[in-house]
C-alpha positions in Angstrom: 28.4 20.4 -33.1 28.1 24.0 -31.7 29.6 27.3 -33.8 32.7 27.1 -31.5 33.2 23.8 -33.1 33.3 25.2 -36.8 35.2 28.1 -35.7 38.0 26.1 -35.1 37.4 23.9 -37.7 37.5 27.0 -40.2 40.5 28.6 -38.4 42.6 24.8 -39.2 41.3 25.5 -42.9 42.4 28.6 -43.3 46.4 27.9 -41.1 46.8 24.9 -42.1 47.8 23.6 -38.6 46.5 23.5 -35.0 49.4 25.6 -33.9 49.0 29.2 -35.4 44.5 28.3 -35.8 45.1 27.8 -31.6 47.0 31.4 -31.4 44.0 32.5 -34.0 41.2 31.4 -31.1 43.0 31.6 -28.1 43.1 28.3 -27.3 46.1 25.4 -26.8 47.2 23.3 -30.0 46.0 20.3 -27.9 42.8 21.9 -27.8 42.0 22.7 -31.0 43.4 19.0 -32.0 40.6 17.4 -29.7 37.9 19.6 -30.7 38.8 18.6 -34.7 38.1 14.8 -33.5 35.1 15.1 -31.7 33.9 17.4 -35.5 35.3 14.5 -37.2 33.1 12.1 -34.9 30.0 14.0 -35.5 30.3 14.1 -39.0 31.8 10.8 -39.5 34.3 11.5 -41.7 38.2 12.4 -41.6 38.3 16.0 -41.7 42.6 16.4 -42.1 46.1 14.2 -43.1 49.0 15.1 -42.3 51.4 16.6 -45.4 54.5 16.7 -43.0 54.2 20.1 -41.0 50.9 20.7 -42.5 47.1 19.8 -42.1 45.7 19.5 -45.7 41.8 19.1 -46.1 39.9 16.1 -47.1 37.2 16.4 -49.5 34.8 15.8 -46.7 35.9 19.3 -45.2 35.7 21.0 -48.2 32.4 19.9 -48.0 31.8 20.8 -44.4 33.7 24.0 -45.2 31.0 25.5 -47.2 28.1 25.0 -45.0 30.5 25.7 -41.4 31.0 29.1 -43.3 27.1 30.1 -43.8 26.4 29.0 -39.9 28.7 30.8 -38.9 27.8 33.8 -40.8 24.6 33.5 -39.3 25.2 33.5 -36.1 27.4 36.5 -36.5 24.3 37.9 -38.2 22.2 37.7 -34.6 24.5 38.2 -32.6 25.0 41.7 -34.3 21.2 42.1 -34.1 21.0 41.9 -30.2 24.5 43.2 -29.2 24.5 44.3 -26.1 26.0 48.0 -26.9 23.3 50.2 -26.2 24.6 53.1 -28.2 24.7 50.4 -31.4 21.2 49.1 -30.9 19.0 50.8 -33.5 15.8 47.7 -32.9 12.8 50.1 -32.1 12.4 51.6 -28.3 8.8 51.0 -26.8 8.5 53.5 -23.8 5.0 53.7 -21.7 4.1 56.7 -19.8 0.8 58.3 -17.9 -0.1 61.1 -19.6 -0.3 64.0 -16.6 3.8 62.5 -17.0 4.1 63.0 -20.3 3.0 66.5 -20.9 4.5 67.9 -17.4 7.5 66.2 -16.9 9.2 64.6 -19.3 9.9 67.6 -22.4 13.4 67.6 -21.5 14.3 64.3 -20.4 12.9 63.1 -23.4 14.7 65.6 -25.3 17.9 64.9 -23.7 17.7 61.0 -24.3 17.3 61.2 -28.0 21.2 63.5 -28.3 22.0 60.7 -25.7 20.5 57.5 -27.7 20.9 59.0 -31.6 20.3 55.2 -33.3 17.8 54.5 -30.6 14.4 54.2 -32.7 12.5 55.6 -30.0 8.5 54.9 -29.8 6.6 56.8 -26.9 2.8 55.6 -25.9 0.7 57.6 -23.2 -1.9 56.0 -21.2 -2.9 54.5 -17.6 -0.2 52.4 -14.6 -3.1 49.0 -15.6 -2.6 49.4 -19.2 1.3 50.0 -18.7 1.3 46.7 -16.8 -0.1 44.5 -18.9 1.8 46.0 -22.0 5.2 45.2 -19.8 4.0 41.7 -19.1 2.9 41.1 -22.3 6.5 42.5 -23.9 4.4 44.9 -25.3 6.9 48.1 -23.9 10.3 48.0 -23.2 10.2 50.4 -20.3 7.3 51.9 -18.5 6.7 54.9 -16.2 4.1 54.0 -13.5 2.8 55.1 -10.6 3.4 53.2 -7.4 1.8 50.7 -5.2 1.7 48.3 -8.2 2.2 44.2 -8.0 6.1 43.9 -8.6 5.8 40.1 -9.1 7.9 39.8 -12.3 9.2 43.2 -12.6 12.2 45.3 -12.2 11.0 48.3 -10.3 13.3 51.6 -10.3 11.5 54.7 -8.3 12.2 58.0 -9.4 10.6 60.8 -7.4 7.5 61.6 -5.0 4.5 64.1 -6.5 1.9 65.6 -4.2 -1.6 65.5 -5.0 -3.9 68.3 -4.3 -7.1 69.8 -3.7 -8.3 72.2 -6.7 -11.0 74.2 -5.9 -12.6 76.6 -8.5 -12.6 80.6 -8.4 -15.0 82.9 -10.0 -11.8 85.2 -10.8 -8.3 85.0 -11.9 -6.1 83.6 -9.0 -2.1 84.1 -9.2 -0.2 81.0 -8.3 1.0 81.1 -5.0 1.4 79.1 -1.2 -0.2 75.9 -1.2 -3.5 76.5 2.4 -4.7 73.7 3.9 -8.8 73.4 4.1 -11.0 71.8 6.6 -11.9 67.8 5.7 -15.4 69.0 7.2 -15.9 71.5 4.4 -15.5 69.0 1.6 -18.5 66.8 2.7 -20.8 67.0 0.1 -19.6 69.2 -2.3 -19.2 68.5 -5.6 -16.0 66.4 -7.6 -14.2 66.0 -10.6 -12.4 62.8 -10.2 -9.9 60.0 -12.0 -12.1 56.8 -12.7 -12.3 53.7 -10.8 -10.2 52.0 -12.5 -6.8 54.2 -11.9 -4.8 53.7 -8.8 -3.9 57.2 -8.7 -8.2 57.1 -7.7 -7.6 54.3 -5.4 -5.0 56.4 -3.4 -7.8 59.7 -3.5 -10.7 57.4 -2.4 -8.4 55.9 0.4 -6.9 59.3 1.2 -11.0 61.0 1.6 -11.9 58.4 3.6 -9.1 58.3 6.4 -9.9 62.3 6.6 -13.5 61.8 7.0 -14.6 63.0 3.6 -17.3 61.6 1.6 -17.4 63.7 -1.9 -19.9 63.7 -4.4 -18.7 62.8 -7.0 -20.3 64.7 -10.1 -18.2 63.6 -13.3 -15.0 61.2 -14.1 -11.9 61.4 -16.4 -8.9 60.2 -17.3 -7.3 63.4 -18.5 -5.7 65.7 -15.8 -6.1 68.7 -18.7 -10.0 68.0 -19.0 -10.5 67.7 -15.3 -8.5 71.1 -14.9 -10.6 72.7 -17.5 -13.6 71.7 -15.7 -13.0 72.9 -12.4 -11.5 76.3 -14.0 -15.4 76.8 -15.2 -16.8 76.3 -11.9 -18.1 72.2 -12.0 -16.5 71.3 -9.0 -13.6 70.6 -7.2 -10.9 67.7 -7.9 -7.8 66.5 -6.7 -4.7 66.4 -9.4 -0.9 65.9 -9.5 1.5 69.3 -8.4 3.2 69.5 -11.4 -0.3 69.7 -13.6 -1.0 72.9 -11.9 2.1 75.4 -12.5 1.2 78.8 -13.5 1.0 82.2 -13.6 -3.0 82.6 -13.3 -5.7 80.0 -12.7 -9.6 80.0 -11.7 -9.1 77.6 -8.6 -7.4 78.0 -5.3 -4.8 74.9 -4.0 -4.9 73.1 -1.0 -3.9 70.2 1.2 -6.9 68.5 3.3 -5.9 69.0 6.5 -2.2 68.2 7.6 -1.6 65.5 6.1 0.3 65.3 2.2 -1.1 63.3 0.0 1.6 61.7 -2.3 1.7 59.6 -5.4 5.2 57.6 -6.1 6.6 57.7 -9.8 8.7 54.8 -10.7 10.0 52.7 -13.7 9.4 49.2 -14.6 10.5 46.9 -17.0 9.8 42.8 -17.3 12.5 40.6 -15.4 14.5 38.6 -17.1 17.7 36.7 -16.8 18.7 38.2 -20.0 17.5 42.4 -19.8 17.9 44.4 -23.4 20.9 46.7 -22.6 19.4 49.7 -24.1 16.6 49.3 -21.5 19.0 49.3 -19.1 21.0 52.6 -20.2 17.8 54.6 -20.7 16.2 53.5 -17.2 19.3 54.5 -15.6 19.2 58.0 -17.4 15.9 58.9 -16.7 16.8 58.0 -12.9 19.5 60.2 -13.6 17.3 63.3 -15.3 14.6 62.9 -12.8 15.5 61.1 -9.9 14.7 62.9 -6.7 18.6 64.3 -5.0 19.3 62.4 -2.1 19.1 65.5 0.0 15.7 66.0 -1.4 14.2 62.4 -0.8 15.7 63.1 2.5 14.0 66.6 3.7 10.4 64.8 2.7 10.7 62.1 4.6 11.6 64.6 7.4 8.7 66.5 7.0 6.1 63.8 6.2 
């Protein structure tokens, strides 16, 4: 017995015949009659008797109808709760992102997102990529904005944009934002550094880049917060390497450099748990953020050519 059989049974009960019931459920009269026979066999009772051209319900059919209506109603409520239309989905949606990206890149996209999906019960969580990955695997988050590379097993990854990581050198006087200049890696050996904590994949990327450049940093402090590191650099505590979008501003107390002639970049991406039945709201929001934040094709090609 399944809900489809119960739908057919109720249609026959309401129309008093297989022909009109067939029109209602988009089947042939023969298929309707076959399903009623199967249902009768499953409940071990005759459900209808023929009275001329009419199918009259038996007492067993009337008793079954009470159960069938409750079951069908409950199934419809379940289907409605898991409605595939993203605009009608008002269940909680949990989005996770890094703090730096949230502060410097997500303002306008999030405002547009709330207008695009006004019924969405949107929740934002900020933290490290490693914690976002754990939350995605545990289904704590629906969608995450992460830094690559990460293990991609059991995840659907959509790349968004590249962001350059730049060296900050403290300055005793205010510096107006301008062109990024290069600094010889040899000038950085032994200078004090303020870097992200070792648990972050951003730190792993920075350490590998410095090692390749022949730089042995003297790390005095570690922190997870980009603004904290930036303020300490401006206060003269040491050098650091931070994402380019965190360095925008007209006046600041640090110079900005590339180390040597190579660019250090991080790739940002959207990630969701891989499943046979993805939530359509998650797919729609991922597509929206890809459009709002992803690099245009021409820009990506230009960067690839200059790398």
